[in-house]
C-alpha positions, -999 to 999 in steps of 0.1 A, spaced: 252 -18 -127 226 5 -105 243 24 -73 231 8 -36 212 32 -19 210 31 20 178 32 33 165 31 70 132 14 81 112 33 112 91 6 131 115 -17 124 103 -41 150 66 -42 138 48 -64 116 52 -41 87 91 -28 97 94 -67 95 79 -69 57 101 -43 49 133 -64 61 123 -91 42 113 -76 5 144 -54 10 171 -88 17 182 -93 -18 171 -58 -33 191 -47 -66 187 -12 -54 183 -5 -23 204 -16 10 193 -18 47 221 5 70 198 17 96 170 8 120 147 30 139 123 15 169 103 29 203 129 36 235 122 0 246 144 -14 216 168 12 209 202 2 214 200 -40 210 208 -58 181 179 -58 159 176 -100 165 176 -92 206 146 -61 197 124 -81 178 106 -116 176 109 -122 138 70 -133 122 82 -141 88 78 -173 73 112 -165 54 142 -159 77 158 -134 96 188 -119 75 226 -121 92 235 -86 85 198 -74 94 202 -95 129 236 -82 139 222 -47 129 218 -23 162 183 -6 165 187 36 174 158 57 180 135 65 160 152 102 157 164 122 125 203 125 121 216 88 121 194 78 96 201 77 64 183 104 32 156 80 20 133 62 52 107 32 49 82 40 77 57 15 88 55 33 121 22 30 144 -3 57 136 -1 69 171 34 83 171 37 86 131 27 122 123 53 129 149 78 116 139 81 116 102 75 153 102 102 154 121 123 132 94 109 154 67 121 193 87 152 171 87 159 168 48 147 129 50 127 120 24 100 98 41 81 68 21 53 60 42 33 34 48 10 56 82 -22 70 73 -14 104 88 -3 122 60 -24 104 34 -52 131 28 -29 163 34 -33 185 1 2 183 -4 10 150 -1 10 123 -26 -6 91 -21 7 69 -47 4 38 -67 26 41 -92 4 20 -119 -26 48 -109 -15 85 -100 23 83 -107 19 119 -121 6 132 -82 43 131 -75 46 168 -91 29 177 -56 62 171 -35 72 202 -42 47 226 -24 57 209 7 92 226 7 62 255 17 58 233 51 100 246 57 100 212 50 141 206 37 129 169 31 97 154 14 70 127 27 52 99 -2 21 76 11 7 51 1 -32 39 7 -43 19 31 -42 -19 26 -79 -23 14 -75 11 -7 -48 -3 -28 -67 -32 -36 -102 -18 -44 -83 12 -59 -65 -8 -85 -92 -29 -99 -116 7 -102 -84 27 -124 -94 9 -153 -130 9 -152 -124 50 -148 -124 54 -187 -164 42 -188 -172 72 -164 -170 57 -133 -207 66 -110 -212 46 -81 -188 21 -57 -202 -1 -30 -177 -25 -13 -179 -52 14 -145 -64 25 -131 -99 37 -99 -86 57 -70 -109 72 -60 -109 105 -24 -97 97 -42 -65 85 -43 -57 121 -5 -61 130 5 -85 160 -5 -98 176 -41 -86 160 -72 -98 170 -73 -126 197 -80 -164 187 -110 -166 208 -130 -133 188 -117 -146 150 -120 -182 147 -155 -197 133 -164 -154 133 -164 -123 117 -160 -88 131 -180 -66 112 -163 -36 126 -125 -20 122 -121 11 133 -119 42 109 -112 14 79 -145 26 66 -137 63 62 -107 56 46 -121 35 19 -144 60 9 -121 89 10 -88 75 -5 -97 63 -35 -114 97 -42 -76 115 -37 -63 82 -61 -87 86 -90 -84 126 -85 -67 145 -115 -36 168 -100 -40 206 -118 -28 232 -106 -5 217 -82 -39 203 -63 -55 172 -66 -92 171 -80 -109 140 -61 -130 118 -82 -168 122 -84 -178 94 -76 -195 84 -47 -186 59 -26 -198 35 -1 -180 4 24 -183 -20 48 -153 -38 65 -149 -69 78 -125 -88 97 -121 -127 88 -100 -156 99 -79 -153 69 -42 -151 74 -33 -124 36 -50 -111 12 -83 -87 15 -108 -102 -2 -133 -75 -18 -168 -78 -33 -172 -46 -53 -206 -34 -73 -201 0 -95 -222 17 -116 -209 32 -150 -219 62 -171 -216 43 -199 -223 6 -208 -194 -17 -214 -195 -51 -222 -182 -76 -199 -157 -84 -220 -149 -48 -227 -145 -43 -192 -124 -77 -185 -99 -64 -215 -94 -33 -195 -85 -50 -164 -64 -73 -182 -46 -47 -203 -37 -17 -178 -6 -15 -172 17 21 -159 44 39 -172 63 17 -145 61 -17 -160 73 -2 -191 105 15 -167 108 -28 -156 112 -15 -120 121 -47 -95 92 -43 -77 65 -37 -104 44 -70 -108 43 -73 -152 9 -76 -148 -5 -51 -121 -44 -69 -122 -50 -104 -137 -88 -116 -147 -94 -151 -133 -121 -167 -151 -129 -198 -128 -162 -192 -110 -147 -198 -83 -121 -171 -78 -100 -154 -69 -91 -168 -35 -65 -161 -3 -52 -194 0 -45 -198 -42 -37 -163 -59 -26 -137 -27 9 -151 -39 5 -143 -82 31 -115 -89 50 -117 -56 24 -106 -43 19 -73 -64 -10 -82 -84 -48 -79 -76 -64 -105 -90 -101 -98 -101 -128 -121 -109 -168 -133 -110 -178 -97 -132 -212 -105 -139 -244 -80 -142 -255 -63 -110 -294 -63 -106 -289 -27 -88 -260 -9 -101 -246 -23 -131 -216 -48 -127 -207 -67 -94 -175 -87 -89 -145 -98 -66 -115 -82 -62 -82 -97 -37 -50 -82 -28 -21 -89 -7 -24 -66 25 13 -64 36 26 -67 4 10 -45 -21 -11 -30 11 16 -22 26 58 -30 23 56 -34 -15 38 -5 -21 65 17 -1 91 3 -19 75 6 -54 73 41 -47 109 42 -37 115 28 -68 94 51 -96 113 84 -73 147 70 -78 138 61 -116 120 99 -120 153 116 -96 138 122 -76 163 102 -42 
């Protein structure tokens, strides 16, 4: 039996915070004992401070739990952060300074040179950056997971790096849940496509280069591939779909590429971590897949589905990738990061 580890959630009343609560409700290792949120929620029972928006029921023990201020002190050592980026930088830094281990979904520290931007199947060795954070004077540490769109793209690209990934062009069709709640007004999104998501294209063009980069001499050398992204919001509840074209130095056949996706695994699959999908990337052979309505929950929302691999007349190949943006792209990704850190003796 694993010893239960107490965890806290920063931004507990928000969309990502609620997903943390739902995914941790029956977790075999982690037990939610502390909830932190804004001053307007402080002192209230969670059921009174939040408007629960998920299909899964709010656990009774969490509903009764009091909400604390988002300040360090009473929180357990391990804290998951679903804070909005407008406040995450200061608050997460204060928790790290006070000795907490912050596993963050927020963007604020992702591109800091001493902070891991982690997808365990892809770059688990980047946890080696953590020791460098002591130079900040932090008693604790911060680990981040990528932007929700970046996760899907990076997992689809990682098996292709062995063929000499040179150029990536991606157009996204992103679910409205990625905008939080209330998100996009129905008058704007119904029967419409919004061809702009503030700051999203910059994240998609930079974060994968860090994730796919090599850890050398206590720093990450970014992957040299050129990245170009166009991001759109569409009327889908959950699931970011991505239309991707790639140029490769080598000339693998489609069958070799598909085998690379199908056989792709990280060491955490051998560790049998609770949130790790048995198959991180799945290739679907149907001509009209993947689709959010049919495939987004594959692997309990932790698997990236790929399909429609075909020659690209401009680059080399093009394909479609899909992943669950609030599970694999947010709360589930952070929980998986913490599971890996526990197995590595870093908690």
